[in-house]
Steps between C-alpha positions, in 0.01 A plus 500: 500500500641258759281337764632724779409814306152359430442428872643840602242668273229283657611602853509865392140474372395326822653775716351778282153344524495569877797728577606618845751784522715446807775718648752282682718649771838347562799597712808520276865588545580816302853625426553815707768637264771479768589132476223387735134423479179617658175308539210666324146398423441462126169467321448261208180510293373180343181385330384157618178305534366347822361151525400275789588137488390224730799328653551213739703572807640222712418529871701281735368453853524250786218308333677454165516683170193655342449722200292813498380705206602864507457786259834640393525847349732511202594738226617428151767728354701525181828306482711815548299656786722637778324329792700336779436305820415731794385788275185671628223694329152636566202412284129568557539564873730206576875483552662197342840342554664280237564154646626316196587577136497211254635581153337274244721410203585863416129549414353649817535521878250352744514681834345386828391777739419545866256764622677686779247785555 
């Protein structure tokens, strides 16, 4: 068992210990069968886990640069999860938008979210 496989199993256990089933909606170009395309909304189901991480954000003002601590909502997903920037999904009464997807060495994806509703 290579190190990547070991860490993938670890990530899988981590996600399954506190799973969140999300249904992502995405606008996609679909072949219309006549040589053109139509835009349709597709739904992708994924199992992820949520975690909050403290982060430092740089704030630049007339008085100089300061740093402020903010709580960033993130999800952790398997390496092959079909989650892309600008995807949206609802979970526990909130609507989230994917701001950033960071693949981590073909082991997992770390995804930063924005609450939009």
